[in-house]
C-alpha positions as CSV (number, residue, x, y, z in Angstrom):
1,M,106.1,134.2,64.8
2,A,104.4,130.9,65.8
3,M,106.0,127.7,64.7
4,Q,104.3,125.9,61.8
5,K,103.4,122.3,62.4
6,H,102.8,120.3,59.3
7,G,100.2,117.5,59.0
8,I,99.6,115.1,56.1
9,I,96.4,113.2,55.4
10,L,96.3,110.3,52.9
11,V,92.8,109.8,51.6
12,G,91.7,106.5,50.1
13,H,88.4,105.5,48.5
14,G,87.3,103.1,51.1
15,G,85.9,99.6,50.7
16,I,82.9,97.6,52.0
17,P,84.0,95.0,54.4
18,K,82.9,91.3,53.9
19,G,80.0,90.6,56.2
20,C,78.5,94.0,55.9
21,P,74.9,93.5,54.6
22,Q,74.5,94.6,51.0
23,E,71.1,96.0,51.8
24,L,72.7,98.6,54.1
25,V,75.0,99.8,51.3
26,T,72.2,99.8,48.8
27,K,70.0,101.9,51.1
28,L,72.8,104.3,51.9
29,K,73.6,104.8,48.2
30,R,69.9,105.4,47.4
31,L,69.6,108.0,50.1
32,E,72.8,109.7,49.1
33,G,71.6,109.9,45.4
34,Q,68.3,111.3,46.4
35,R,69.9,113.9,48.6
36,R,72.4,115.0,46.0
37,A,69.7,115.3,43.4
38,A,67.7,117.5,45.7
39,K,70.7,119.4,46.9
40,L,69.8,118.8,50.5
41,P,72.0,118.0,53.5
42,P,72.2,114.4,54.7
43,S,69.2,113.0,56.6
44,A,69.5,111.5,60.0
45,E,68.9,108.1,58.4
46,E,71.6,108.6,55.9
47,L,74.1,109.7,58.6
48,E,73.2,106.7,60.7
49,L,73.7,104.2,57.9
50,D,77.0,105.9,56.8
51,T,78.3,105.6,60.4
52,K,77.2,102.0,60.8
53,I,79.0,101.0,57.6
54,R,82.1,103.0,58.4
55,Q,82.3,101.5,61.9
56,W,81.7,97.9,60.7
57,P,84.3,95.6,62.2
58,R,87.3,95.0,59.9
59,T,90.3,92.8,59.6
60,A,92.8,92.4,56.8
61,E,90.8,89.5,55.6
62,T,87.4,91.2,55.6
63,D,88.7,94.5,54.2
64,P,91.9,94.1,52.2
65,Y,91.5,97.6,50.7
66,Q,91.8,99.2,54.2
67,A,94.7,96.9,55.1
68,G,96.5,97.9,51.8
69,L,96.0,101.6,52.3
70,E,97.2,101.3,55.9
71,T,100.4,99.6,54.7
72,V,100.9,102.4,52.1
73,A,100.2,105.0,54.8
74,A,102.8,103.5,57.1
75,R,105.5,103.5,54.4
76,L,104.6,107.1,53.4
77,Q,104.6,108.3,57.0
78,A,108.1,106.9,57.5
79,Q,109.3,109.3,54.7
80,L,107.7,112.5,56.1
81,N,110.3,113.6,58.5
82,G,108.1,113.4,61.6
83,A,105.1,115.4,60.2
84,L,101.8,114.7,61.8
85,F,100.0,112.1,59.9
86,A,96.5,110.6,59.4
87,V,94.6,108.4,57.1
88,A,91.0,109.2,55.9
89,Y,88.5,107.5,53.7
90,N,86.1,109.0,51.2
91,E,83.4,106.4,52.0
92,F,82.6,103.1,53.7
93,C,85.5,103.4,56.2
94,A,86.4,105.5,59.2
95,P,87.8,108.1,59.8
96,T,86.3,110.6,57.4
97,L,88.4,113.5,56.0
98,E,86.6,115.8,58.3
99,E,87.6,113.7,61.3
100,S,91.2,113.4,60.2
101,V,91.5,117.1,59.7
102,E,90.1,117.8,63.2
103,A,92.4,115.2,64.7
104,L,95.5,116.8,63.2
105,I,94.4,120.2,64.3
106,N,93.9,118.9,67.8
107,Q,97.5,117.7,67.7
108,G,98.7,121.2,66.8
109,A,98.8,121.2,63.0
110,T,98.8,124.6,61.5
111,R,99.3,123.5,57.9
112,I,97.7,120.4,56.4
113,T,98.4,118.8,53.1
114,V,95.8,116.3,51.8
115,A,96.8,113.7,49.2
116,T,94.7,111.0,47.7
117,T,95.5,107.6,46.2
118,M,93.1,108.4,43.3
119,F,95.6,109.4,40.7
120,T,93.8,110.1,37.4
121,P,91.4,112.9,36.5
122,G,87.7,112.3,36.1
123,G,86.8,110.8,39.4
124,S,84.0,112.5,41.4
125,H,85.8,111.7,44.8
126,S,89.1,113.3,43.8
127,E,87.8,116.2,41.7
128,V,84.5,117.1,43.4
129,E,84.0,115.6,46.8
130,I,87.4,116.1,48.4
131,P,87.7,119.8,47.2
132,E,84.1,120.4,48.5
133,I,84.9,119.0,51.9
134,L,88.1,121.1,52.1
135,D,86.2,124.2,51.0
136,H,83.7,123.6,53.8
137,L,86.5,123.0,56.4
138,R,88.7,126.0,55.6
139,P,86.4,128.6,57.2
140,Q,86.0,126.5,60.3
141,Y,89.8,126.6,60.8
142,P,90.9,130.0,59.6
143,G,94.3,129.7,61.3
144,V,95.1,126.5,59.5
145,E,96.4,126.3,55.9
146,I,94.7,123.4,54.2
147,R,96.1,122.4,50.8
148,Y,95.0,119.6,48.4
149,A,97.9,117.9,46.5
150,W,96.0,117.6,43.3
151,P,96.1,116.9,40.4
152,F,98.9,114.4,40.1
153,D,101.6,114.8,37.5
154,L,100.4,112.1,35.1
155,T,104.0,111.5,33.8
156,L,105.0,110.6,37.3
157,V,102.0,108.2,37.6
158,A,103.0,106.6,34.3
159,N,106.6,106.3,35.4
160,T,105.4,104.5,38.6
161,L,103.2,102.2,36.6
162,A,106.0,101.5,34.1
163,E,108.2,100.4,37.0
164,Q,105.5,98.1,38.3
165,V,105.1,96.5,34.9
166,K,108.9,96.0,34.6
167,R,108.8,94.1,37.9
168,F,106.5,91.6,36.3
169,S,108.0,91.4,32.8
């Protein structure tokens, strides 16, 4: 029996870095909306804009969201007993979830668990887009078990928030 190698991916929303022209983001969102309404695959123009925004130069000052997620990721990774680990972003930042899955598989992952920082129900990213991406990836990697650690136990989320409030009370 082959040895299982576990990988974990933490997916964050992603932010637009300061200095990235707003017209690029506006055009990307317009193209994305039109494509989704027509139920078509992304156009070359949409893919080019998406890549340009995801690859925009970033620092902790220009993209505090990315810096914060990377800090959470480093602290999470330290608690995962040596599991393979990657970060992914739903939009605006690189790498994509697809890229992170591929990277872990290239490192030998045979089982991947995907977790998101989007904790509450009702979000299109956590409830629709991430599951759709994973459903698309599973047939591409039939020897890899890909799980989505969703939904969150809302009592645990509330407990975490209560602890945070207590810190400031």
